N, C-alpha and C positions, 0 to 999 in steps of 0.2 A: 404479050398480057400481063402473062401469072409474072414474069420476069419484072417489070418494068410495079408493077402490084409489088410483089417483095423487096424491090428497091428503096422505094418512097416510105414502104414498112420500114425497113432499117435505116436510111436516112432519119425515121422521127424516133425511131427507137434513140441514138448514134442523138439527135437531141435532147428526150429527155435525159438521156446520162450525164452528159455536156452540162446541161439545166440544173441539175442533180448535185454533183461536181461540185459548182460550182455553188449552190446553195449550202450544202454541207460546206464549204473553203468561207466560205465570208462568217460564220455560225465561229469555227474555229479562228478564223481574228477575233470575233468580237471575243471570246473563250480570251484568248493570246495577252488579248490589248487588260479585259480588264485584270484579270491575273500581274501581269506587271507592273499597274495603278497599285495593283492588294499586297506586290512586293517591295514598290518603294515607300507606304506605308508602310508594315512595318518595319523597315529598311529606316525610318528617321525616330519611328517607335522604340528599333535597337538600340542605336544613337542618346541620344537618350536619357533611356536611359542609361544607360553605359557613364552618360556625364552628370549624372546622377550618384551614380553610385563609386566612381572620381573622385567627387565632394564628400561623401560621405562612409569613405570610407578610410583616411585621418582621428577624424569624426568618433569613428569604429572600434578604431585602435587606443584614444588616449580613458575610452572607456573603458575598454579589457583591464586597461593600463589600472582603473581610478579602480574598479573593480574588484580588483587585486590586492588596490594597499587598502581599501576598504573589508577585505578577505584576511588578511590579516592583521589588522587591527581586532575582527569580533572575533577569532581564531587566539587575540593574545588576551583579551575578555574575559570568553569563555573560561581561557585556565587558569585565569585570576581569580573567575572565577570560583570554579571548580578546586582549586587552590585555599581559600576561604570557607568556602563549602566543606572541607573534606577533614580542616584543620579543627 
């Protein structure tokens, strides 16, 4: 009689463990799905950012050249002004 009772308790415990593991597995699957969706969204944003930067890069290079040219002109004008005020 005691052996049958312990066997039934043992089977019940195994059933509880399997149910608990299934529950954990289901939650892990849901979390994995959310992480995959998030990764796809991040990848999409990164691709858009890359496109924008690719479009801006030539413009940035042109701006740098223009700034260099303006800096040279400012230096020339400053040098001319210094020469006039120093003379």
